N, C-alpha and C positions, 0 to 999 in steps of 0.2 A: 887499345886498337880494336879490341871486341865490340867497346862499351859504345862506344860514338855510332859506332857502323851499326850496333843494335838497332837504336833511337833513329838512325836516320832511315832504317829498315820499317820500323813501327809507323814512322810517318807517312812513309810514300804509299803504304796498306790502306792508310786511312784517307786518302785522299780520293781515291774514286767512290766512297762511300757519301764522301761530301758533294759530289758535283751536281747529283739531279736535285738537292736542295739550291743550291747556287743557281743553276739555271732556274730553277720555277722562281726565286727571289729576282731574277737579273729580268725573265720575262714579265713578271708583274712591272717591276720598275718602267720598265717600257713600254708596256701598255698603259703606266698611269703617266708617263711623259705624253705619251699621245694624244690620251684624251684631254689634257691639258694644253696641251698645244691647240686643240683642235677648240676650245673654249675660249682660250685667248681669241684665236682666229674670230670666231662668232662675236666677241664682245670687241674685237677691233671693228666688224664689220658694223654691228651696232652702231658705234661711235661715229662711222664716215656717215653711216646713213641719219644720224640724228644730227649731226653735223649740216650735211647736206639739206634736209629739212629747214633746220636753223638760219643756213645761208638763203633758200628761197622764202623763210617767213620774215628773216631782215630785208630783201629785197621788196618784199611785196609790201612790209610795212613803212621803208623808204618812198616807195611810188606813191602809195597812200598817203606822205603827208604833202606831195606837191597836190594833191588833187584837191578842186572843192568841197566843200561838204557834201553835196549832193550827190557828187561823184563819190566820195566816201563810199557812203551807203548804199549805191549802185552797186559800187565793186565788193563792198561786204558782202552783198546777198548773192553775185555770183560764185564768190568764191566759196559759201556755203553750200549753195546748192551744187558746186563741184563737189562738195566735200559727201552733202548728202547722196549722190548720186552714185559717188565710189562705192561707200555701206550700204547702198541699197543693192548693188551688184555684186556685192559679197554674199549678202544676205540671200539674194535671188539663187546664187550659188550652192549655198549650203543648204535651201529650201529644196532645191534639186536633187540634190545628193540625197536627204531625207526621204521626197517620196520616192526616189528611185528603190530605196532601203526598203521603207514601206511596203511597197509592189513585192518587192524579193518576199516578206515575211508573210504578206498575207498568201503568196502562192504556196508556202511550205506551211503557212496553216491550213488552207483546202488539203492537201495533200494528206497531212495530220488525221484533221478530221476525217476523210475518207476512210484513211484505215482503224481508225477507233468505230466509225458505225461500221465496219466490216465485222470488227471483234467486236461486237455486241449484239451483231444478227449472229452469228457462227455462236457465239454465247447463248443466245436465247435457246435458237436450234437445238443446241447440247443439250439445254435444260428442259424444254420441252420432251426432248427424245429421252431423258433420264426419266422423267414423270411418269409416260408412258411406260418404260419399262418398268415402273415399281409399283405402278396402277396394277398393270398385268401380273405383275406378281405377288401383289395384296391378293389379287381376286384368286387365284390359285391360292394362297396359305388358308385363306378363309375357308374355301372349299374343302381343303384337307383337315384344317384342325378342327372350327368349332362353329357356330349358329351364330347370327347376328346377335349383339350384345345390350343396342341401344345407345351407340356409341358413333360419333360423324367426325372423322381427322379430316384434316386437308393441311396448307402445305401455308407456311408461313405468310408468304406473297401473295396468297389467294385470301388473305384475309379483307382486303377492300373490298375483292369482289365479292364476299360473302355478303357483307356488310352494305353494299350496294343496292344487289338484288335483294336482300331478305329484309333493308328498313329503310333507308331511304327513298328508294324507288319502287319499292310494293305498294298495290293499290290496293284496297280492301275486298274490291268485288273480284278481282283474282282469284280468293280462296273464297268465294263460293260453294257450297257442297263440300267442305272440307272439315278437318276436325277444329272446334274453336279454338283461337289462340296458339296455331301451329306454329308460326316464328317462334314462341317462348319455346315450345318442346324441343326445335331443331335447333337453339342457340344452350338449351339445357343440355344437350347430348353431345354437342360440341363441345363444349365446359366438362363433361363429363371425360371424354377422349385426352382431352389437356391433362385432366387431373391424373387419369391412367398412365400416361406417361411422365408423368411428373412434373411439368413443364409449366414455371410458376410465372414465366416473362407471359407464354399465350394466353394464360388465365388472367392475368393483369391486361392485355391489351386487347383481348377480346370481349372483356366488361366493357372498358374502358370506350371503345369505340361502339359499342350498342348502346350503351348510355348516351354518348354524343349524336351519335346518330338518330336516336331517338330525339331527342332535342332541338336538332336541327329540323325535324318534317313538323313538330309542332309549331315550330318558331314560323315556317313556311305556310302552314294551312292555319292559321289560328282562330280561324273563324270557321272552320270545317269541323261537324258535329261528329260525323262520321269516321272520317280520320280522327279526332280524339279520342274518341270513343274505344277504337281499334284501338291503338298503341293504350288505353289504359287498363283494357283487358288482357294485353300481351304482357304488358309490366307487372300487373300483377301477378298472372300466371308464373311468370319467372321467378320473382318473389317467391310464389309458393313452392315452385318447384326447387329453388334454391335451398329454404327449408328443408322441407318433403325427404330430399335428396342430402341433407348436409351431414347425416351420422348422428345428429344429435336425439335422444332418446325420446323429448318432449316433444319430435313433430314427427316419428315414427311406428305412434300407437296404433294408426289404422291402414299402415303400409301392408303390403301382402308379402309373403316370403321372397320372390322376385324381387320386388321394388326395396328390398331392403338390401339385398345383393348387389343394387345397383347405385348406392350411396358411394359418395366420393369418398377416397381412400386418405389423398394426403394435403389439401388444403382447408381452411376453415377460411369460410367466405362472410363470416359476421358482418364486416365492415362496407362487403358489398351492397348486403341484405339492404342495410341501414340507408345506402346510399338510392336503391330501386324504392325503397319505401318513401324518402323525399322525392323522388324523382315523378311516384304514382299520386302525391298528395296534389304535387306542382297540375298535374295531368287534370286529377279531378276537378282544381278548382278552375282548367282552361274551360273543362265540360261544361260544368255549372253557368261561366261566362256566357258562352255561347250560346245555351239554351236558357236562359235568362235574358238574353238580347232576343232571343226569336220569340219568346213569351209575353215579354211586358208589355210592347205594342196593343198587345190585346186584350188586354185584362180588364180596364177601367169600361172599354165600349161594350166587355161581351159579359161582366159581371154585375155593372150599374144602369147600362144606358137601354141595352137593347133589350127587347121585350119577348124572354123566353114562354111567358104565361100570356095564352093569345087574350086579349079583351082588357089589361090591365092599362093600357095607354089613355083610356077613358077616365081614369080614377087617377091621374095624378096631380098632384098640386097645382092649383090655380097659378096662371103666370109661367111656369116651367114645361107646361109641355111642347108648346112649341121647339125650345133651343133641345129637349129631350129627341124630340122625333126626326128633328132635322140632324144629331148626332146620330141614329141610330139608322138611317136612310142616305147617308154619307159617303164620301170613299174609303173614309178611316174606319168603320164601323165594320166589328167583329162581332161573331155570335159565340153563342157556348161551345158550338160544336168545332168551330173553329181552335179553340185551346184543348179541346178534345183529342182530336185530330192529329194535332201537333204533338200532343204528350203519346198518343199511339204510336207516331214516328218515333219519339224517342225509345220506347220501351222496345220497339221489335229492335231498333239497331241496337240496342246495348244485350238484349237477349240473346240473336244472332250471331254476335261477337264473343260470347259466352262471358259478359262480364257477371261477377259474381254475384246473386241475388241480394246479399247484404248491401252491395255498394250501389247497385239499382234502388234499393228502397231508398238510402238514404238519400241518392240525387234526387229521388222524389219529394223525401222531406222536405230540403232544400227548395223545391221548386214551389211545394204548395205553402211553406212559409213565403215567399214570395208573391205568390197569388193572396193572400192573405192581408200583408203588409201593405200593399201597394192598393188593395182595394179599399181597404179601414182607411188610412190616410186618404183617399179621395173622399169616402163617407165622412170623415172629418172636416174637411174644410170646403165640404161643397153645400149648401144650403137646398139645391133643387134636388138632392138626392134622398134627405134626410125625410123620409115620409114611412104613410104606414104600407102603401103599395109598393115602394124600393124594398123594404122590409121581405115583405112577400117572394118576389121577384129574387132577391138573394138566397133567400131559405131554400126557394127552388132549384137554383143553380148550385147551391151548395149541396143539396143532395146529389144533384147529378154527379157532381166529383166524387162524393162520398161512392156513388154505385158505380164509378167508373175503379177505384181502387179496391173495391171489392171482387170486381172481376177480372181481378188480376194480383190477385192475393196479395194487396198493397196497404189492404187498411190495417195497417199497423198502429198500436197506441202511441207511437214515436210521430207519427205523419199525422193522423187523428188530432192530434194534441195545438200542432201548428194550424188549426181552422178555427180552433174554438174561440178567439176574441171574435173573430167576423160571425162564427155561430151567432154569440151572445149577443153583439151588435143588430144583427139581424133581428132577432127575438125583442130586444129593447125599442125597436120602431113598431111592433105590432102588440105590446103590451099596454095594456092602459095606464094613466099618469096623472090620475085624479086624488087620489086620496093615501091615508098613511100605511094603508095593508098593502096596496100598490108600490109605493115606495119601499117597503120592507122583501115584497116578492122581487123587487130589480135588485137589491143589494144583496140579497140571498141566492139571486141567479148570476148574477152577473159577476163572475169571480176572476177570470181573465182579462177584463178591461179594467183600467185605472180609475180610478174616481174623477180625475180631468178627463177623461174618454166619455164617461158616461153623462159627466155634466155639459162638457161641449156636444154632446148628440141632443141633450135635449134640450138644451139651448136653439141649434138650427132644426127643429123639428119644427117641419113645416106641417099644417092642417089640411086636409084634401081639399076642403072647402069651406066655406062661411057655417056652414054648421058645427065643426070639429071644432073644439076647445084650445086653443093653445097651451102647452105646458106655463104651469104658474111658475112665476117665483117662490113663490112660497113651498111647491113642492120640490122645487129644483133646493130648494134651501134644508128642506128633509132630506133628502138623498143626503147633502154634503156633511148634514149633521151625524145621521147614522154610518157613514164611511169612512168618520174624521180619523177614527182610530187606525185606518191601515196604513201602511208601508209601502204605499204604491211608489213606483218611480215617476220624477220630475217630468219627465219628456211626457209631450203630448203624440207625437206621430214614432211610429215604429220604422224602425232600421231596417229596409226594405233590402239594405245590399250586407247585411250580417250576414254572417256563412257560419253553420253550424261546424266543431270539429271534426272531421272523418276518420274510421276506423275501415281498417282491412283487414277484417278475421282470416286464422288460417283455414285456409280452404283447399285440403290436399286433393291430389287429381288421381281418380282411378285407374286411367291409362297407366298400362306398362310402357317404355320407352322404347322398347324392342317390335312393338306392334304399330307405330307411327310409320307413317307411308310418305314419302315426298313426291308432290307430282314434279310431273316434268315442266309446268307454267312458270315453278321457279327460279329456271336455269340453275341450278345447282349441283350442275352433273359432277363438278370438281371435288365433293365429299366423296371419303370412303367411307363404308359402312366397315364398322369393327365388330 
């Protein structure tokens, strides 16, 4: 009796626990059933709609068969137009919905843009307040702790302003009367501070921006001698400063004790020094190109055609006086004074801007070579200027140029050597050209001229008048025989575009960084002295 009763009681106690699960299954089954019924109703509605459409199309088709061919075409067109009109209305309704949605989104976008602008303005104001607070705090710290150490700090976001005010927008006349190469010193002081705080990214960014800024200025002013000379001076000075304060003992031999204290502590900028050296070469080549472009149109007229010695026009070769005189008096005529004035301008600009004397010397070595090459090439190609009077005129002009070099302490051996071929050509025009002794004298004197050039000048030599004899073929053959053992170059003309390799000798500055004053005209108030 007890056993069955206990089993029934156990089953009764399990039923309440199973009821929630059964109800859940029942609810899911009912929901699925309703969904199925709805799908069936939807499919039935689609079937009915398709049936109606088929009935309509069948009626239309039957009607069409009863019509004539022309009427069938017209009826088909009307049906197609009706269909397209219906589709067009549907699309128009869709476009209206999309336009409404677009207007709504644009309105939301304006609201969000206004919020972003307000947020940016608030952030800029907060940043300005922070910078002003930090500046005031830094000034207070400087007054309490130590004196100016020759470093300039700035916030990273001010780097673009620094490059714009100090490089890309700077005009050289604005710094007249200040320390030469001031931008280079300021950049070096900024680099020292970035090194002091051990910020390698700041050093990299500043040097890269500076180099790119200088290249941009040079590209914009590719025919401006003053601007090109200015950035050649500053680039070389920055290169010297990076060497002088590198901490390398080889560059510290002329430093004072204070300058040694200012050396970089954390970074080796050897790779950037190489980049600056390459940039200096590029600027130097642009400077030479500009100066040669200004001088070259003057050379032939001033050196060969213009009458520097009064009275020589009466002893020019017969048949060529009129041509030479007309050139000298024409609009394209230049005298030697024009060349000297132009070189005075070059020299004054480079000296005022603090360009190293060694570089100035190389500039004039290049220019005097170009003067020699252009003059000699014209002498070798023009019969009307190969005469005794031209030789005298040419020698006088050369002596004037040599005097100009001596007056500016530029008459060094390497510059004088560039003019030697022209000096010897002028002497060749004035020497006797008859006896074997004359031939021997010419061969011993004209060592800077090739055999081909000597023979060419002798062949072109024009007597002053009918009483002066021409150079004989026998004399020219004597010259050739005596010079046949020479190992001369085969070309007749000089390459007037040849450019000598440029060197930038290390030239340390005696200035200490803490003695440099930044003028207000540079608008660099955001730089903090450290």
